[in-house]
ChimeraX commands (.cxc) that place a marker at each C-alpha (Angstrom):
marker #1 position 7.84,67.54,-93.55 radius 0.5
marker #1 position 9.70,68.94,-90.62 radius 0.5
marker #1 position 9.19,72.59,-89.49 radius 0.5
marker #1 position 9.72,74.61,-86.33 radius 0.5
marker #1 position 6.77,76.86,-85.70 radius 0.5
marker #1 position 5.69,79.65,-83.45 radius 0.5
marker #1 position 2.36,79.34,-81.56 radius 0.5
marker #1 position -0.66,80.91,-83.25 radius 0.5
marker #1 position -3.94,82.04,-81.61 radius 0.5
marker #1 position -7.18,80.43,-82.65 radius 0.5
marker #1 position -8.77,82.41,-85.44 radius 0.5
marker #1 position -12.62,82.73,-85.07 radius 0.5
marker #1 position -12.94,85.01,-88.06 radius 0.5
marker #1 position -14.51,82.36,-90.29 radius 0.5
marker #1 position -17.03,81.44,-87.71 radius 0.5
marker #1 position -17.90,85.13,-87.22 radius 0.5
marker #1 position -18.27,85.76,-90.94 radius 0.5
marker #1 position -20.50,82.76,-91.49 radius 0.5
marker #1 position -22.77,83.81,-88.52 radius 0.5
marker #1 position -22.84,87.37,-89.88 radius 0.5
marker #1 position -23.85,86.16,-93.34 radius 0.5
marker #1 position -26.70,84.02,-92.04 radius 0.5
marker #1 position -28.04,87.03,-89.90 radius 0.5
marker #1 position -27.81,89.53,-92.73 radius 0.5
marker #1 position -29.54,86.98,-95.21 radius 0.5
marker #1 position -32.45,86.28,-92.78 radius 0.5
marker #1 position -32.83,89.98,-91.79 radius 0.5
marker #1 position -32.89,90.89,-95.51 radius 0.5
marker #1 position -35.59,88.29,-96.12 radius 0.5
marker #1 position -37.61,89.53,-93.31 radius 0.5
marker #1 position -37.70,93.23,-94.28 radius 0.5
marker #1 position -38.26,92.34,-97.93 radius 0.5
marker #1 position -41.15,90.15,-97.26 radius 0.5
marker #1 position -42.96,92.59,-94.93 radius 0.5
marker #1 position -42.41,95.48,-97.17 radius 0.5
marker #1 position -45.86,96.59,-98.62 radius 0.5
marker #1 position -44.27,97.70,-101.93 radius 0.5
marker #1 position -42.69,94.26,-102.74 radius 0.5
marker #1 position -43.97,90.96,-103.93 radius 0.5
marker #1 position -41.99,88.22,-102.38 radius 0.5
marker #1 position -39.52,86.54,-104.84 radius 0.5
marker #1 position -36.57,84.80,-103.27 radius 0.5
marker #1 position -34.56,84.91,-106.46 radius 0.5
marker #1 position -34.75,88.72,-106.48 radius 0.5
marker #1 position -33.57,88.87,-102.93 radius 0.5
marker #1 position -30.57,86.77,-103.75 radius 0.5
marker #1 position -29.85,87.78,-107.30 radius 0.5
marker #1 position -30.89,91.46,-107.85 radius 0.5
marker #1 position -28.09,93.95,-108.29 radius 0.5
marker #1 position -27.80,97.49,-109.71 radius 0.5
marker #1 position -25.58,98.51,-112.51 radius 0.5
marker #1 position -23.77,101.64,-111.18 radius 0.5
marker #1 position -23.18,103.15,-114.73 radius 0.5
marker #1 position -26.65,102.59,-116.27 radius 0.5
marker #1 position -28.63,102.47,-113.04 radius 0.5
marker #1 position -30.39,99.56,-114.39 radius 0.5
marker #1 position -31.41,96.37,-112.49 radius 0.5
marker #1 position -29.49,93.35,-113.43 radius 0.5
marker #1 position -30.10,89.75,-112.30 radius 0.5
marker #1 position -27.07,87.42,-112.49 radius 0.5
marker #1 position -27.64,83.72,-112.55 radius 0.5
marker #1 position -26.97,82.23,-109.14 radius 0.5
marker #1 position -28.82,79.00,-109.83 radius 0.5
marker #1 position -25.86,77.03,-108.49 radius 0.5
marker #1 position -26.55,78.56,-105.01 radius 0.5
marker #1 position -30.40,78.42,-105.01 radius 0.5
marker #1 position -31.97,75.37,-106.61 radius 0.5
marker #1 position -35.73,75.93,-106.52 radius 0.5
marker #1 position -36.48,72.60,-108.12 radius 0.5
marker #1 position -34.97,70.99,-104.94 radius 0.5
marker #1 position -36.79,73.19,-102.30 radius 0.5
marker #1 position -40.34,74.55,-102.35 radius 0.5
marker #1 position -39.88,77.99,-100.77 radius 0.5
marker #1 position -43.48,78.98,-100.93 radius 0.5
marker #1 position -44.15,76.52,-98.24 radius 0.5
marker #1 position -41.89,78.28,-95.81 radius 0.5
marker #1 position -41.76,82.04,-96.68 radius 0.5
marker #1 position -45.08,83.45,-95.96 radius 0.5
marker #1 position -45.87,86.70,-94.07 radius 0.5
marker #1 position -47.72,84.83,-91.33 radius 0.5
marker #1 position -45.66,82.76,-88.89 radius 0.5
marker #1 position -42.51,83.86,-90.72 radius 0.5
marker #1 position -40.12,83.08,-87.89 radius 0.5
marker #1 position -41.59,79.61,-87.20 radius 0.5
marker #1 position -41.40,78.94,-90.87 radius 0.5
marker #1 position -37.73,79.88,-91.05 radius 0.5
marker #1 position -36.96,77.71,-88.15 radius 0.5
marker #1 position -38.89,74.80,-89.86 radius 0.5
marker #1 position -37.10,75.37,-93.15 radius 0.5
marker #1 position -33.64,75.18,-91.50 radius 0.5
marker #1 position -34.55,72.10,-89.53 radius 0.5
marker #1 position -35.89,70.42,-92.63 radius 0.5
marker #1 position -33.20,71.45,-95.11 radius 0.5
marker #1 position -29.93,71.52,-93.13 radius 0.5
marker #1 position -27.91,70.21,-96.09 radius 0.5
marker #1 position -29.26,73.04,-98.27 radius 0.5
marker #1 position -28.15,75.64,-95.76 radius 0.5
marker #1 position -24.67,74.01,-95.41 radius 0.5
marker #1 position -24.30,73.68,-99.22 radius 0.5
marker #1 position -24.94,77.47,-99.65 radius 0.5
marker #1 position -22.57,78.42,-96.92 radius 0.5
marker #1 position -19.80,75.98,-98.21 radius 0.5
marker #1 position -20.24,77.39,-101.71 radius 0.5
marker #1 position -19.91,80.87,-100.43 radius 0.5
marker #1 position -16.87,80.01,-98.30 radius 0.5
marker #1 position -15.13,78.26,-101.25 radius 0.5
marker #1 position -15.65,81.37,-103.40 radius 0.5
marker #1 position -14.25,83.65,-100.64 radius 0.5
marker #1 position -11.31,81.25,-100.17 radius 0.5
marker #1 position -10.58,81.37,-103.89 radius 0.5
marker #1 position -10.62,85.15,-103.95 radius 0.5
marker #1 position -8.44,85.39,-100.90 radius 0.5
marker #1 position -5.91,82.91,-102.40 radius 0.5
marker #1 position -5.79,84.87,-105.63 radius 0.5
marker #1 position -5.18,88.14,-103.66 radius 0.5
marker #1 position -2.45,86.44,-101.54 radius 0.5
marker #1 position -0.71,85.06,-104.64 radius 0.5
marker #1 position -0.63,88.51,-106.39 radius 0.5
marker #1 position 0.72,90.00,-103.10 radius 0.5
marker #1 position 3.44,87.40,-102.82 radius 0.5
marker #1 position 4.61,87.96,-106.39 radius 0.5
marker #1 position 4.92,91.69,-105.66 radius 0.5
marker #1 position 6.84,91.03,-102.44 radius 0.5
marker #1 position 9.18,88.64,-104.18 radius 0.5
marker #1 position 9.98,91.32,-106.73 radius 0.5
marker #1 position 10.84,93.77,-104.07 radius 0.5
marker #1 position 13.00,91.16,-102.28 radius 0.5
marker #1 position 14.92,90.60,-105.59 radius 0.5
marker #1 position 15.57,94.39,-105.84 radius 0.5
marker #1 position 16.86,94.72,-102.26 radius 0.5
marker #1 position 20.59,94.54,-101.19 radius 0.5
marker #1 position 21.57,91.27,-99.67 radius 0.5
marker #1 position 25.21,91.16,-98.40 radius 0.5
marker #1 position 24.75,87.83,-96.65 radius 0.5
marker #1 position 24.87,85.07,-99.26 radius 0.5
marker #1 position 26.72,82.08,-100.39 radius 0.5
marker #1 position 27.53,80.89,-103.90 radius 0.5
marker #1 position 27.89,82.89,-107.19 radius 0.5
marker #1 position 27.13,86.57,-106.75 radius 0.5
marker #1 position 26.31,86.94,-110.42 radius 0.5
marker #1 position 24.01,83.97,-110.74 radius 0.5
marker #1 position 20.46,84.63,-111.95 radius 0.5
marker #1 position 19.20,81.60,-109.99 radius 0.5
marker #1 position 18.64,82.95,-106.47 radius 0.5
marker #1 position 17.38,81.05,-103.48 radius 0.5
marker #1 position 16.25,82.83,-100.42 radius 0.5
marker #1 position 16.57,80.76,-97.18 radius 0.5
marker #1 position 15.00,81.91,-93.83 radius 0.5
marker #1 position 16.97,80.39,-91.02 radius 0.5
marker #1 position 17.32,79.94,-87.31 radius 0.5
marker #1 position 20.79,78.50,-86.19 radius 0.5
marker #1 position 19.19,76.59,-83.37 radius 0.5
marker #1 position 16.68,74.82,-85.80 radius 0.5
marker #1 position 17.69,71.08,-86.30 radius 0.5
marker #1 position 15.77,70.96,-89.67 radius 0.5
marker #1 position 17.61,74.07,-90.76 radius 0.5
marker #1 position 20.89,72.34,-90.23 radius 0.5
marker #1 position 19.74,69.34,-92.19 radius 0.5
marker #1 position 18.35,71.59,-94.94 radius 0.5
marker #1 position 21.68,73.48,-95.15 radius 0.5
marker #1 position 23.47,70.31,-96.19 radius 0.5
marker #1 position 20.76,69.65,-98.83 radius 0.5
marker #1 position 21.29,73.15,-100.23 radius 0.5
marker #1 position 25.12,72.73,-100.35 radius 0.5
marker #1 position 24.57,69.53,-102.23 radius 0.5
marker #1 position 22.50,71.29,-104.82 radius 0.5
marker #1 position 24.93,74.25,-105.02 radius 0.5
marker #1 position 27.82,71.79,-105.72 radius 0.5
marker #1 position 26.07,70.88,-109.01 radius 0.5
marker #1 position 24.60,74.28,-109.98 radius 0.5
marker #1 position 25.66,77.84,-110.25 radius 0.5
marker #1 position 23.44,79.41,-107.61 radius 0.5
marker #1 position 23.22,82.36,-105.23 radius 0.5
marker #1 position 21.91,81.40,-101.81 radius 0.5
marker #1 position 20.66,84.52,-99.84 radius 0.5
marker #1 position 20.35,83.97,-96.13 radius 0.5
marker #1 position 17.52,85.79,-94.23 radius 0.5
marker #1 position 17.77,85.57,-90.48 radius 0.5
marker #1 position 14.70,84.50,-88.61 radius 0.5
marker #1 position 15.50,83.82,-84.94 radius 0.5
marker #1 position 12.36,82.30,-83.35 radius 0.5
marker #1 position 13.80,79.81,-80.86 radius 0.5
marker #1 position 14.88,82.03,-78.03 radius 0.5
marker #1 position 17.53,84.49,-76.91 radius 0.5
marker #1 position 20.42,82.16,-77.96 radius 0.5
marker #1 position 19.07,82.04,-81.51 radius 0.5
marker #1 position 19.01,85.79,-81.62 radius 0.5
marker #1 position 22.60,85.93,-80.24 radius 0.5
marker #1 position 23.77,83.60,-83.00 radius 0.5
marker #1 position 21.88,85.66,-85.54 radius 0.5
marker #1 position 23.67,88.84,-84.47 radius 0.5
marker #1 position 26.96,86.99,-84.64 radius 0.5
marker #1 position 26.28,86.08,-88.28 radius 0.5
marker #1 position 25.15,89.57,-89.20 radius 0.5
marker #1 position 28.17,91.18,-87.50 radius 0.5
marker #1 position 30.55,88.88,-89.19 radius 0.5
marker #1 position 29.25,90.08,-92.62 radius 0.5
marker #1 position 30.67,93.61,-91.89 radius 0.5
marker #1 position 34.22,92.14,-91.97 radius 0.5
marker #1 position 33.57,89.85,-94.92 radius 0.5
marker #1 position 33.38,86.65,-92.83 radius 0.5
marker #1 position 29.79,85.75,-93.12 radius 0.5
marker #1 position 30.27,82.55,-95.10 radius 0.5
marker #1 position 32.87,81.28,-92.56 radius 0.5
marker #1 position 30.53,82.03,-89.64 radius 0.5
marker #1 position 27.32,80.76,-91.30 radius 0.5
marker #1 position 28.84,77.32,-92.31 radius 0.5
marker #1 position 30.44,76.96,-88.89 radius 0.5
marker #1 position 27.13,77.55,-87.10 radius 0.5
marker #1 position 25.67,74.77,-89.13 radius 0.5
marker #1 position 28.64,72.34,-88.77 radius 0.5
marker #1 position 28.97,69.42,-86.54 radius 0.5
marker #1 position 31.90,71.22,-84.90 radius 0.5
marker #1 position 29.84,74.09,-83.48 radius 0.5
marker #1 position 30.07,74.33,-79.73 radius 0.5
marker #1 position 27.18,74.97,-77.30 radius 0.5
marker #1 position 28.65,77.82,-75.35 radius 0.5
marker #1 position 29.20,81.35,-76.73 radius 0.5
marker #1 position 32.77,81.60,-75.39 radius 0.5
marker #1 position 33.75,78.29,-77.14 radius 0.5
marker #1 position 32.09,79.45,-80.33 radius 0.5
marker #1 position 34.08,82.68,-80.34 radius 0.5
marker #1 position 37.27,80.71,-79.77 radius 0.5
marker #1 position 36.52,78.56,-82.87 radius 0.5
marker #1 position 35.66,81.52,-84.98 radius 0.5
marker #1 position 39.08,83.10,-83.92 radius 0.5
marker #1 position 40.84,79.95,-85.25 radius 0.5
marker #1 position 38.95,80.30,-88.51 radius 0.5
marker #1 position 40.19,83.83,-89.01 radius 0.5
marker #1 position 37.48,86.08,-87.62 radius 0.5
marker #1 position 38.72,89.25,-85.89 radius 0.5
marker #1 position 36.98,89.03,-82.48 radius 0.5
marker #1 position 37.70,92.61,-81.52 radius 0.5
marker #1 position 35.94,93.86,-84.63 radius 0.5
marker #1 position 33.15,91.29,-84.23 radius 0.5
marker #1 position 32.37,92.20,-80.62 radius 0.5
marker #1 position 32.39,95.86,-81.52 radius 0.5
marker #1 position 30.00,95.31,-84.42 radius 0.5
marker #1 position 27.51,93.18,-82.47 radius 0.5
marker #1 position 25.94,96.28,-80.93 radius 0.5
marker #1 position 26.30,98.43,-83.97 radius 0.5
marker #1 position 23.43,100.27,-85.76 radius 0.5
marker #1 position 24.17,98.27,-88.93 radius 0.5
marker #1 position 23.47,94.89,-87.21 radius 0.5
marker #1 position 20.32,96.34,-85.67 radius 0.5
marker #1 position 19.10,97.63,-89.03 radius 0.5
marker #1 position 19.86,94.22,-90.72 radius 0.5
marker #1 position 17.89,92.45,-88.03 radius 0.5
marker #1 position 14.93,94.73,-88.47 radius 0.5
marker #1 position 15.00,94.33,-92.20 radius 0.5
marker #1 position 15.23,90.47,-92.00 radius 0.5
marker #1 position 12.20,90.52,-89.58 radius 0.5
marker #1 position 10.27,92.65,-91.96 radius 0.5
marker #1 position 10.71,90.01,-94.74 radius 0.5
marker #1 position 9.53,87.11,-92.52 radius 0.5
marker #1 position 6.50,89.23,-91.57 radius 0.5
marker #1 position 5.87,90.15,-95.22 radius 0.5
marker #1 position 5.53,86.52,-96.28 radius 0.5
marker #1 position 3.84,85.54,-92.89 radius 0.5
marker #1 position 6.45,82.85,-92.12 radius 0.5
marker #1 position 5.98,81.30,-88.71 radius 0.5
marker #1 position 8.64,78.55,-88.86 radius 0.5
marker #1 position 12.01,77.58,-90.10 radius 0.5
marker #1 position 13.37,76.67,-92.55 radius 0.5
marker #1 position 11.37,78.48,-95.25 radius 0.5
marker #1 position 12.53,79.01,-98.71 radius 0.5
marker #1 position 11.64,81.08,-101.76 radius 0.5
marker #1 position 12.79,79.84,-105.11 radius 0.5
marker #1 position 11.66,81.97,-108.13 radius 0.5
marker #1 position 8.00,82.61,-107.42 radius 0.5
marker #1 position 7.45,79.55,-105.26 radius 0.5
marker #1 position 7.26,79.81,-101.46 radius 0.5
marker #1 position 8.18,76.66,-99.66 radius 0.5
marker #1 position 7.58,76.39,-95.88 radius 0.5
marker #1 position 9.42,73.61,-94.15 radius 0.5
marker #1 position 12.14,71.07,-95.05 radius 0.5
marker #1 position 12.64,69.66,-98.64 radius 0.5
marker #1 position 15.38,67.41,-99.98 radius 0.5
marker #1 position 17.86,68.10,-102.70 radius 0.5
marker #1 position 15.86,66.49,-105.43 radius 0.5
marker #1 position 12.90,68.64,-104.77 radius 0.5
marker #1 position 15.06,71.74,-104.64 radius 0.5
marker #1 position 16.46,70.81,-108.04 radius 0.5
marker #1 position 12.94,70.18,-109.40 radius 0.5
marker #1 position 11.67,73.52,-108.32 radius 0.5
marker #1 position 14.85,75.26,-109.70 radius 0.5
marker #1 position 14.21,73.79,-113.07 radius 0.5
marker #1 position 10.63,74.77,-113.11 radius 0.5
marker #1 position 11.18,78.30,-111.94 radius 0.5
marker #1 position 14.40,79.13,-113.91 radius 0.5
marker #1 position 14.12,77.07,-117.15 radius 0.5
marker link #1:1,2 radius 0.2
marker link #1:2,3 radius 0.2
marker link #1:3,4 radius 0.2
marker link #1:4,5 radius 0.2
marker link #1:5,6 radius 0.2
marker link #1:6,7 radius 0.2
marker link #1:7,8 radius 0.2
marker link #1:8,9 radius 0.2
marker link #1:9,10 radius 0.2
marker link #1:10,11 radius 0.2
marker link #1:11,12 radius 0.2
marker link #1:12,13 radius 0.2
marker link #1:13,14 radius 0.2
marker link #1:14,15 radius 0.2
marker link #1:15,16 radius 0.2
marker link #1:16,17 radius 0.2
marker link #1:17,18 radius 0.2
marker link #1:18,19 radius 0.2
marker link #1:19,20 radius 0.2
marker link #1:20,21 radius 0.2
marker link #1:21,22 radius 0.2
marker link #1:22,23 radius 0.2
marker link #1:23,24 radius 0.2
marker link #1:24,25 radius 0.2
marker link #1:25,26 radius 0.2
marker link #1:26,27 radius 0.2
marker link #1:27,28 radius 0.2
marker link #1:28,29 radius 0.2
marker link #1:29,30 radius 0.2
marker link #1:30,31 radius 0.2
marker link #1:31,32 radius 0.2
marker link #1:32,33 radius 0.2
marker link #1:33,34 radius 0.2
marker link #1:34,35 radius 0.2
marker link #1:35,36 radius 0.2
marker link #1:36,37 radius 0.2
marker link #1:37,38 radius 0.2
marker link #1:38,39 radius 0.2
marker link #1:39,40 radius 0.2
marker link #1:40,41 radius 0.2
marker link #1:41,42 radius 0.2
marker link #1:42,43 radius 0.2
marker link #1:43,44 radius 0.2
marker link #1:44,45 radius 0.2
marker link #1:45,46 radius 0.2
marker link #1:46,47 radius 0.2
marker link #1:47,48 radius 0.2
marker link #1:48,49 radius 0.2
marker link #1:49,50 radius 0.2
marker link #1:50,51 radius 0.2
marker link #1:51,52 radius 0.2
marker link #1:52,53 radius 0.2
marker link #1:53,54 radius 0.2
marker link #1:54,55 radius 0.2
marker link #1:55,56 radius 0.2
marker link #1:56,57 radius 0.2
marker link #1:57,58 radius 0.2
marker link #1:58,59 radius 0.2
marker link #1:59,60 radius 0.2
marker link #1:60,61 radius 0.2
marker link #1:61,62 radius 0.2
marker link #1:62,63 radius 0.2
marker link #1:63,64 radius 0.2
marker link #1:64,65 radius 0.2
marker link #1:65,66 radius 0.2
marker link #1:66,67 radius 0.2
marker link #1:67,68 radius 0.2
marker link #1:68,69 radius 0.2
marker link #1:69,70 radius 0.2
marker link #1:70,71 radius 0.2
marker link #1:71,72 radius 0.2
marker link #1:72,73 radius 0.2
marker link #1:73,74 radius 0.2
marker link #1:74,75 radius 0.2
marker link #1:75,76 radius 0.2
marker link #1:76,77 radius 0.2
marker link #1:77,78 radius 0.2
marker link #1:78,79 radius 0.2
marker link #1:79,80 radius 0.2
marker link #1:80,81 radius 0.2
marker link #1:81,82 radius 0.2
marker link #1:82,83 radius 0.2
marker link #1:83,84 radius 0.2
marker link #1:84,85 radius 0.2
marker link #1:85,86 radius 0.2
marker link #1:86,87 radius 0.2
marker link #1:87,88 radius 0.2
marker link #1:88,89 radius 0.2
marker link #1:89,90 radius 0.2
marker link #1:90,91 radius 0.2
marker link #1:91,92 radius 0.2
marker link #1:92,93 radius 0.2
marker link #1:93,94 radius 0.2
marker link #1:94,95 radius 0.2
marker link #1:95,96 radius 0.2
marker link #1:96,97 radius 0.2
marker link #1:97,98 radius 0.2
marker link #1:98,99 radius 0.2
marker link #1:99,100 radius 0.2
marker link #1:100,101 radius 0.2
marker link #1:101,102 radius 0.2
marker link #1:102,103 radius 0.2
marker link #1:103,104 radius 0.2
marker link #1:104,105 radius 0.2
marker link #1:105,106 radius 0.2
marker link #1:106,107 radius 0.2
marker link #1:107,108 radius 0.2
marker link #1:108,109 radius 0.2
marker link #1:109,110 radius 0.2
marker link #1:110,111 radius 0.2
marker link #1:111,112 radius 0.2
marker link #1:112,113 radius 0.2
marker link #1:113,114 radius 0.2
marker link #1:114,115 radius 0.2
marker link #1:115,116 radius 0.2
marker link #1:116,117 radius 0.2
marker link #1:117,118 radius 0.2
marker link #1:118,119 radius 0.2
marker link #1:119,120 radius 0.2
marker link #1:120,121 radius 0.2
marker link #1:121,122 radius 0.2
marker link #1:122,123 radius 0.2
marker link #1:123,124 radius 0.2
marker link #1:124,125 radius 0.2
marker link #1:125,126 radius 0.2
marker link #1:126,127 radius 0.2
marker link #1:127,128 radius 0.2
marker link #1:128,129 radius 0.2
marker link #1:129,130 radius 0.2
marker link #1:130,131 radius 0.2
marker link #1:131,132 radius 0.2
marker link #1:132,133 radius 0.2
marker link #1:133,134 radius 0.2
marker link #1:134,135 radius 0.2
marker link #1:135,136 radius 0.2
marker link #1:136,137 radius 0.2
marker link #1:137,138 radius 0.2
marker link #1:138,139 radius 0.2
marker link #1:139,140 radius 0.2
marker link #1:140,141 radius 0.2
marker link #1:141,142 radius 0.2
marker link #1:142,143 radius 0.2
marker link #1:143,144 radius 0.2
marker link #1:144,145 radius 0.2
marker link #1:145,146 radius 0.2
marker link #1:146,147 radius 0.2
marker link #1:147,148 radius 0.2
marker link #1:148,149 radius 0.2
marker link #1:149,150 radius 0.2
marker link #1:150,151 radius 0.2
marker link #1:151,152 radius 0.2
marker link #1:152,153 radius 0.2
marker link #1:153,154 radius 0.2
marker link #1:154,155 radius 0.2
marker link #1:155,156 radius 0.2
marker link #1:156,157 radius 0.2
marker link #1:157,158 radius 0.2
marker link #1:158,159 radius 0.2
marker link #1:159,160 radius 0.2
marker link #1:160,161 radius 0.2
marker link #1:161,162 radius 0.2
marker link #1:162,163 radius 0.2
marker link #1:163,164 radius 0.2
marker link #1:164,165 radius 0.2
marker link #1:165,166 radius 0.2
marker link #1:166,167 radius 0.2
marker link #1:167,168 radius 0.2
marker link #1:168,169 radius 0.2
marker link #1:169,170 radius 0.2
marker link #1:170,171 radius 0.2
marker link #1:171,172 radius 0.2
marker link #1:172,173 radius 0.2
marker link #1:173,174 radius 0.2
marker link #1:174,175 radius 0.2
marker link #1:175,176 radius 0.2
marker link #1:176,177 radius 0.2
marker link #1:177,178 radius 0.2
marker link #1:178,179 radius 0.2
marker link #1:179,180 radius 0.2
marker link #1:180,181 radius 0.2
marker link #1:181,182 radius 0.2
marker link #1:182,183 radius 0.2
marker link #1:183,184 radius 0.2
marker link #1:184,185 radius 0.2
marker link #1:185,186 radius 0.2
marker link #1:186,187 radius 0.2
marker link #1:187,188 radius 0.2
marker link #1:188,189 radius 0.2
marker link #1:189,190 radius 0.2
marker link #1:190,191 radius 0.2
marker link #1:191,192 radius 0.2
marker link #1:192,193 radius 0.2
marker link #1:193,194 radius 0.2
marker link #1:194,195 radius 0.2
marker link #1:195,196 radius 0.2
marker link #1:196,197 radius 0.2
marker link #1:197,198 radius 0.2
marker link #1:198,199 radius 0.2
marker link #1:199,200 radius 0.2
marker link #1:200,201 radius 0.2
marker link #1:201,202 radius 0.2
marker link #1:202,203 radius 0.2
marker link #1:203,204 radius 0.2
marker link #1:204,205 radius 0.2
marker link #1:205,206 radius 0.2
marker link #1:206,207 radius 0.2
marker link #1:207,208 radius 0.2
marker link #1:208,209 radius 0.2
marker link #1:209,210 radius 0.2
marker link #1:210,211 radius 0.2
marker link #1:211,212 radius 0.2
marker link #1:212,213 radius 0.2
marker link #1:213,214 radius 0.2
marker link #1:214,215 radius 0.2
marker link #1:215,216 radius 0.2
marker link #1:216,217 radius 0.2
marker link #1:217,218 radius 0.2
marker link #1:218,219 radius 0.2
marker link #1:219,220 radius 0.2
marker link #1:220,221 radius 0.2
marker link #1:221,222 radius 0.2
marker link #1:222,223 radius 0.2
marker link #1:223,224 radius 0.2
marker link #1:224,225 radius 0.2
marker link #1:225,226 radius 0.2
marker link #1:226,227 radius 0.2
marker link #1:227,228 radius 0.2
marker link #1:228,229 radius 0.2
marker link #1:229,230 radius 0.2
marker link #1:230,231 radius 0.2
marker link #1:231,232 radius 0.2
marker link #1:232,233 radius 0.2
marker link #1:233,234 radius 0.2
marker link #1:234,235 radius 0.2
marker link #1:235,236 radius 0.2
marker link #1:236,237 radius 0.2
marker link #1:237,238 radius 0.2
marker link #1:238,239 radius 0.2
marker link #1:239,240 radius 0.2
marker link #1:240,241 radius 0.2
marker link #1:241,242 radius 0.2
marker link #1:242,243 radius 0.2
marker link #1:243,244 radius 0.2
marker link #1:244,245 radius 0.2
marker link #1:245,246 radius 0.2
marker link #1:246,247 radius 0.2
marker link #1:247,248 radius 0.2
marker link #1:248,249 radius 0.2
marker link #1:249,250 radius 0.2
marker link #1:250,251 radius 0.2
marker link #1:251,252 radius 0.2
marker link #1:252,253 radius 0.2
marker link #1:253,254 radius 0.2
marker link #1:254,255 radius 0.2
marker link #1:255,256 radius 0.2
marker link #1:256,257 radius 0.2
marker link #1:257,258 radius 0.2
marker link #1:258,259 radius 0.2
marker link #1:259,260 radius 0.2
marker link #1:260,261 radius 0.2
marker link #1:261,262 radius 0.2
marker link #1:262,263 radius 0.2
marker link #1:263,264 radius 0.2
marker link #1:264,265 radius 0.2
marker link #1:265,266 radius 0.2
marker link #1:266,267 radius 0.2
marker link #1:267,268 radius 0.2
marker link #1:268,269 radius 0.2
marker link #1:269,270 radius 0.2
marker link #1:270,271 radius 0.2
marker link #1:271,272 radius 0.2
marker link #1:272,273 radius 0.2
marker link #1:273,274 radius 0.2
marker link #1:274,275 radius 0.2
marker link #1:275,276 radius 0.2
marker link #1:276,277 radius 0.2
marker link #1:277,278 radius 0.2
marker link #1:278,279 radius 0.2
marker link #1:279,280 radius 0.2
marker link #1:280,281 radius 0.2
marker link #1:281,282 radius 0.2
marker link #1:282,283 radius 0.2
marker link #1:283,284 radius 0.2
marker link #1:284,285 radius 0.2
marker link #1:285,286 radius 0.2
marker link #1:286,287 radius 0.2
marker link #1:287,288 radius 0.2
marker link #1:288,289 radius 0.2
marker link #1:289,290 radius 0.2
marker link #1:290,291 radius 0.2
view
């Protein structure tokens, strides 16, 4: 699947969290064992919680994390030579440590994904309620596709034709969200498309910028748009207008909201699709989301 992407910095958060988890776990064991008021019981260290309402101690079942039948903890966790025993335990049971960390990470990933899904659904609802003057197709259609584009993206140009093929067979509304990420010329073309919408010529300009007839120099592009009925005096005046600046800021906020880093990117119903897909896949998702 083709996709243009922006560079992203290496994320060390997961490594930091895992390290912090191990340190906290070992520190907790240490102080619990050396407390004069406590009798060492690993299951209590791991499982014991406090019910905030009743102030009663509860002990959830975490046997999937700690399997005592597999490891004899009494051999390792003694007050004397505690640090040496911890080291010995880790050296002799590396798979056990890794399994616990993997299980913990899987649970955290699951919770994070559920949180992201809920946030995306909320963001899509807000997107549906917003005003979008830059679109193609049937303005009254309940089937709406949001396409995030860069006019210098080769995959976007290819994807544009796939969308046109689908629209020829369906009553759809295709909302275009500008996402210029491939340099200054991409942003200039974006402003051209945004400014054209102020004189009702967005469809003409958008389709031209994705056509095989598009020229490579701005003066030649403007000449072609003039031949297609675009008023260049109005267009040049609108390029630096507050309306175009506001549109660009709004569209950037949409891309940031969904954390898109490449084009094309598409939202169909509640499904978010990064990258290129063909007409058959678009039709399949439309039927699933709007049936």
